N, C-alpha and C positions, 0 to 999 in steps of 0.2 A: 789356710784359707783363701780363696782368690775372690777377687772383687767382682762384682756383677754390675753391669753397668745396664741402667734402665732409659728408656726412652718415651715419652709421653707424658701425660700428667696423671697424677695417682687419683684414686677412688677418694672422695670428700669425707666418706665415713670415718669415724675415729676409728684408729688402730688397724685400718687396712691399707694393705701396702700393694694392692694391685694396680696393674693400670686401668685407667678409665677406658670404657668403650662406649659410653652414654652420659646425654646432658640431661638434668632434670630442672624445671622451671615451673614457678607456681604463679597462678593467675588468681590471685586472692579475692579480687571483685567478683570473680564468677566462680569460687570454689574449685578450682581446676587445678591438675597437676600434668605435665606436659613431659614425656619422656622421650627424648628423639637421640638421633645419632650425636656423637661426640663434636660439640661446637668446635669452631675453626679456633677461635681465642678462650681464653679462659674469662668468664664473665663474675663480677663481684656477686650478683645473686641469682646465680645459677649454680649447679651441683653436678659435679662430674662423678659418675657411679660405674664401677667395674660390672661384669656380666653378672654374678650372684647377686650384687646389691640391687641392681636393675630389675632382674627377675623375681626379687622378693619384695619388692616395693609395695608397701601398703600407706594408705592416706587415711585422714579422719574420716569418718562415718558422713555421709550427705556430700563429699567430694567426687569428682569425676576426675578418671585418669584416662589421657589422651595417648596413647601411645604410637609415634610416627617413627616409620621405619624409612631408611634410605634405599631405593631401589637401585642395586647396584648393576642392574644392567644398562639404566638408563644414566648417561652423565652429561653434565652441560645444562643449560638452560631449557626451558621445553617452549614450545612454539607461542604459548601463550605470555611465558616471560619477554620473549623477543620482542611480540607486538606491544606489549604495556611500555617498554622501553621506546620503540619508535615510536607511538604516540605520545610519549612524555616529551620527547626530544622534538617532535614536530609542533607540539603545542606551546612549547617555549620559544622555537623559533618564530611562529605565526605571531607571538603576543609582544615579544622583546623589540624586534628590528618594524619600524616604518618603512614605508617605500622610499622616503627621502633618505633615511638611514642606508638602507641598502644601496641605494644609486651613488652615496658618497663613498663606499668602501673601495679600498684600490683594487685595480684590475692589474697590475703587473705581478705576474707569477715568479716565484723563485724556484719551484720544483711540483711537481705532480706525481700522484701514485693512485690509479685508478680514478675514483670520483673525488680524492681528497686532492687540495690545493695548498700550497704553501705560499703565505703572503708575507710582505715585508711587514714589521711591525712599524710605527709612528712614534 
């Protein structure tokens, strides 16, 4: 009998040996189960499920199931994600550096690429 090499994480259900394709998490305070695409990393409080177990998922009475799917046509961050990052960076830049601190920054450049500059460390 030849050895079969498996890649990926296994389903969290007992005695299931299939490869996981979905991740299940619970929000206990809201009585909600969230079933989404397989998480990038294995989380201790999340359950990785194969297609069969994800499809046949049942939750306690009164609970809500949210089935989030990844849009395969869309890759990378959305425009809203990028704007949120830009706003956060802008906010940090405005709150951390006072005008006197900005004036005290070294002006000698080591290198430049586009709008980024490399400055020597003190």
